[in-house]
N, C-alpha and C positions, 0 to 999 in steps of 0.2 A: 625582682620577682618575689612575691610573698605567698605564703600558704594561707589557706582559709583560717579565719579565727575559730578557736575552739570555745564551746561546742558549736558546730555548724549543722544545719539540717541536711547538708550534703555529705557529712561524715559517714553515714551508713553505706555510701557507695564505695568507699575505699576497700580495696581487695576483692570487690565483687567482680564476677566474670561478665563480660559483655556478650549477651546471647544473640542480640539482633540490633541492626542499625537501619533506620528508615528515613526517608526524606519525602516531603510533599513539595515538589518544585513550584507548583502554582501559588502556594501560600507562604512558602519559606519556613515551614515547620519541620524541624529535625527531631527525631525520636530515637532514644537509645534504651534498649531493654537490658537491665542489669539483673544478675541473680546472685544472692548470697543468703541462702535459706528462704528467701522470698523474692518475688519480682518487684522491681522498681522501674518505672518508666520516666526517665529524665527527658525533658523536652527543651529545645532552644528555638526561639522565634527569631529568624534571620531577616524577616520582612519579605515583601512589603506589607503583607496582610496580618501577620502575627509577629509579636516582638516580646522578648523577655525570656525568663527561665521558669520552669514549673515541673511538677510531677503530674503525669497524665493519668486519668482514670482508665483509659483505653487507647488503643492505637487509632490514628486518624485515617480517614479515607484518602483515596487518590494517591497512594504511595508509589514512588518511582520503582522501576524494575532494577535488577542488578546491572543493567546496561548503562545506567546513569553514572557518570565518572566519579562523583563524590560517593555514591553508594558502593560502587565497585571498590574504591580505595578503602573505605571504612571496613568493608567485609574482608578485604585482602590483608589488611595490616592490624585491625583492631579486634575483629571477631574472635571469640573464645580466649581473649587475653584478659588478665585481671588488671583492674585500675590501680595503678601504683600511687599516684598523687594527684591532687587538684590544686592548681596554682593560679594566682592572679598577677597579671602584668599589663600595663598600658590599657586598662579597660577591657582586657580579654580574659576569658576563662580557658585555661589549658589543662586538658586531661591527659596524663601520661600513663601508658599501658606497658606492661611487661613485654620485653622483646622475646622472640623465639630462642635467642641465644644470649646468655648473660654477658657475653663479651660485647654485645651491641648496645647502643643507646636505646632508650624507650621510644616506642611509637607515640606520636602526639596528635591529639585532636584539639585544635584551637578554635574557640567560638567567640565571635563578636556579635552580640545580640543587639537587636534594634531594627528599625524600619529599613535601614541600609546596612544590615549586618552581613557577616561572612563566616564561612567555615573553611578550615584548612586541615588536611591530613598530611603529616610528615612521617614517612616510613623510617624504620631504623637505618636504612641506607641513605637517607637524606632526600628522597624523592618527595616532591610536593604536589598535592592536588588541591586546588582552591575553587570554591563555589560560593556565590555566583561571580562571574567575571563580567566587567563592564565592556560593552562592545567598543566604546571610545574612552579608554581610561584617562587620557590626557585632559578631557573636558568634563569628566564626571566628578561629582563631589566625592570626597573621601569616604571610605567605608570604615568609620572609626567606632561604630557601635555605641552602646550605652553601658555605663558601669553596671555589671551584673549583680553587685552586692545589694542593689535596691530591691531585688526579688528574693534575697536569701535571709529574710528576717526570721522566718520560722517554717516548720514543715507545713503548718496549716496555710500559710501565705503561698507557699509553692504549690500546694494542692489546689487552692482556689484559682491561682493564675493559670495553672496547667489545665484545669477544667474549662476555663474561659478560652484559652488558646485553641484547644481541640474543637470546641463548639464553633469558634470563629472560622477555623480552618475548614471544617466540614461544611459549614454554610457556604463558604466561597466555592468549595469543590462542587457542591450541588448546583450552585448557580452556573458554573462553567459546564457541568454535565448537561443540564437542561438546555442551555443555549447551544451547545455543540450538537446535542441530539436533534434539536429543531433545525439547525442549519444543514446538518448532514442529511437528514430525512428529506428536506425540501430539495436539496441538490440532487439526491438520488431520484426523487420523483421527476424532476426536470429531465434527468438523463434517461429515465425510462420512457418519458413522453417522446423524447427525440428518437429513441430506439424504435418505438412503436410507429412513429411517422416514417422512419426509414423502411421498416418492413412493409408498411402499407404501400409505399412507393414501389417497392419490389413486386408486391402483389398486383399493383396497377399495371405494371409492365407485362404481366401475363396476358392481358387483353391484346397485346401486340402479336401474340403467336399466330392467329389466323392471318394477319396481314403479311407476316414473314413467310408463311406457307404459300400464300397467294403469289408473292414476288418470286419465290422459287419456281412455282409452276409456270408462271409467265416467262421467266428467263429461259426455261427449258423449251417451251413452245416457240419462243420468238428469238432464239439464239442466232438464227441465220440472218436476222435483220440488224444485228449489232456489230458494227465494224470493230476490228481488232484494235486494242489500245484505248478504247473509250473510257472516260472517267464518269460519264453519266449516260443514262439511256432513258428514253421515253417509251414505256410499254403500253400496249393497248389493253385496257382493263375491260375484259369481256363481261365480267360479272356486274359491274356498276356503271360501265360506260365511261368514255373519256380516257385521257392519258394518265399514266402512273409514273412519276419521276423517281428514278432509282440511282443511287451513287454506286459506282463500280470500282474495282481495283483494276488498273489498266494492264497489269502483268498476269492476269488470270482469265481463262476462257469463261464465257457465261455459264456453261453447265457446271463448272467447278464452283462458281460463285453461288449458283442455285443451291448446291449441297450445303454451302455455308449458311444460307438463310434457313434451310430445313433444320440444320443442327441447332441454330439459335432458337428456333421454335420448339424443338424437342427439349432443349435445356430449360426453357421457361416452364414447359409443362411438367417436367420431372421435378422441378424445384418447388412446385406448388404445395405439396403436402408438408415439406419441411418448413416453408415460410408461414403456412397457415398455423402450424403448431407453435412456431416461434412467436407469432402474433398473439396467439391465445395465452402462451406463457407470460409474455410481456404485459398483456392486459391484466392477467391475474396478479402479477407483481404490483402493478399500479393500484389495483383495487385493494391490495393488502396494505400498501404504504399510505394511501390517502387518509384512512381513519387513524393511522398511527400519528400522522402529523397533527390531526385535530386533538388526539389524546395528549400528546406532548404539550401542545399549546395550553390545554386546560389543566395540566397536572400540577399538583401542589409541590412545594419544595420539600418533598418527603423522601428519605433514602429508599425505602422499600418500593415506593411507587416509581421513582426514577430508575432504580435498578431493574425493575420489571420491564419498563419501557425500553431500556437499553438492550435487554435480552431480546425483546420483540424486534427491535431494530436490527440486531445482528441476524436474527432468523430471517428477516426480510431482505437481507443482502447488504445492509449498511455495515461496513467493516469497522472494527475498533480504531483502525488508523484514520479513517474518515471522520469518526466522531472526535478523536483526539485533535486532529487538525482543525476541525470546525470549532471545538471548544476553546482553542487558543487564538481564534480569529485570524487565521492565516489569510493574507491578502491574495488576490488572484495571481499576482506575480509569484508569490511564495508557493501557492498551490501548483502553478505551472512547473516550478522547479521540482516539485514532488511527483509530478505526473509521470507515469511510466510509459515508455515508448512501445509497449506491447500489451496485448490481452493475454491473460493466463487462463488456461483450461486444465482440466484434470482427466486422467484416464480412469478406468473402472477401479483401479487400485489406489487412486489418489495421487498418482505421479503427475508432475507438472509438465505442460507443453506451452511454450510461449509463441505467440503469433504477432508479428510486427503490425503496427497500426497503419503505416503508409510509407512512402518513399524515404523521407528523412528519418522517420522512426525506425524503419528497417535498418538503415545505416547505424543508428545509435544502438539498436539491439545487438547487432553482430560485432560492433567495435568496442562497446563499453560494457555490455552486460553478459554476452556469451563468453564462455571460457574456451581455451583451445581444444579441450577434450570433449566439449559438448557436441551434439549432433545437429547439423544444419540441413534443412530440407527446403525445396522450392519446386513448384510445378515446372516440368521440363519445357524449356523454350516458350513459356507462356508468361505473360505479365501476372504477377501475384505477390502475395505476402511472403516474407522470409519467416521460417519456422525454426525454433530452437528447442531441442530436447535436452535439458540439463542432465548430465551424467557424472558419476564419480570417475576419477582418473583411472583408466584401464578397464572401465566397465563397458560391456557390449550392450547395445540397446535391445531390450526384450522385444520379441516379435510383435506381440499385441500392441505395445507402446509405439513401435515403429509404424504399424498400420494406422493407429489412431492419429499420429502426427502427420502421416502422409494424407490421410483423409482431410484433415484441416488445411494442409497445403493446397489440396485440390479445390476445396470449397472456397478458400479465400484467394481465388485466382480467376482468370478469365475462363477456366474450364468448369466453373460452378454450374451444376445441373447436369453435367455429363455423367454417363454411367461409369466410365473408367477414365483414369488419367495417369500419365507417366510422371513420376516424381523423382527428381534428382536428390541424392543425399550424400554428404561427406562429413568428416570431422570439421569442426569450425576452423581448425588450424590450416586447412587447405583452401579456405575462402579468403580472397583479397579484395580490398576496395581500391580500385585505381584512382590515382590523383585526378582531380578535376572531372571525375565521371558524374553522370546524372544521379540524382537521388535513387537509392535502391539498386544501382548497377554494381555488379561484382563479377569477378572472374574466379574460377575454381578448377582444381584438378583432382585426380583419383576418384572420379565420379562413379557412384553406383546408382542404379535405376530400379525403382520399384513401380510396377504397374498396379495401382490400387483400384479396386472395384468399390465404388462408393455405395455403402449400405445405408439406407435411410435411417434405420434404427440406431446404428452406430453414430451417424452424424448428429441425430437428434440428441443422443445422450451426451455427446461432446459439447454441443452448443449449450445445453442446459447446465453444464458444469462450469460455465464461464465465471471467473472470480472477478468481482468488481474492484476497480482500482481505488 
């Protein structure tokens, strides 16, 4: 291992304090902000899009958050430490930083620059964090990097190469942002179109209310003609003439089944206002997104323009996670893995309520996502979605949040459209999924019951708060 030759353009970094550490994972640009009387931005290009060493004129775009493992390691072990030495060995540049305790060895950042470069943080305790890692290291070519001394001729050479690296990195980041915005906006547009079609189908079923009312009236009037235990009946249609075929439940008397038809008709009629508002909101969202797709398609690769379009996309309901996934070209299978098994809604104070998407999704929601101390709700004795209210351990569910969650449990069940609905609720720890049971089937104990009166304004507010996945 050798030290840098003197004088070296990197010598001013010695004993400087590391103020910040950044990484652009998409391009492989790592940036370190040092301070010793003035700021110096040292950059290492780890590939695949940028390679080499340089001094940056500014920070790059598309920097990773502290959740990235390499960024987290640099901030944990190197931040606010002074650079003790700069060493060269086996084509790698090693930066040693003062440890928190003089009895410990220095923390080290090792950099192999190049198109297949690599960075590694070694903590004073010996823990290692390496990035990037090859998914199949046995068959991947070695990450041996390029001799870093080729970029250390002079300060001017480092500045020129640093400026070129940050421009290349930003250009690539803008390409990814534009592609991701376009894919995510188009995907959201298709999702909105599907939602609008579903609401239109619900509205079309409203036309069935008069027929259901007619069946109820005919069942009451002609109940004496229907033998007990029948599964079908042919009723005389006095209004239009001819027979009207009706499917019956053999274990219920005709008059009881007539009331069921009346209830279905009332449910459809009461749900009309909510569905019409939801359709209007959905069509408004579609009208907002369509010109955005056109604007992204025609936008130049300009930072200000694309940042403004990204903000418009977020305001239109395209989440940063969707943009990020689309930017990185996630395959349909990868996106399926990222798909959440629930819809997320917010109460008036921004608190989260999770509603299962369907049978198997309900199972995944309660077994993989809900915690034991969360609250579970379900329309009592009725087929419907499982609802979860995330709570802190030992926290009681606030009354208004409970009513909001129960309202959603009623709406996403066969009781949709009813004025009131009984909703069961217990802590998730008391809900069990029996082996080999049907999707969505559970058992539970310590049940509490809330009879929720469905308020159209409350329901409309909750449905409008839906967070897109």
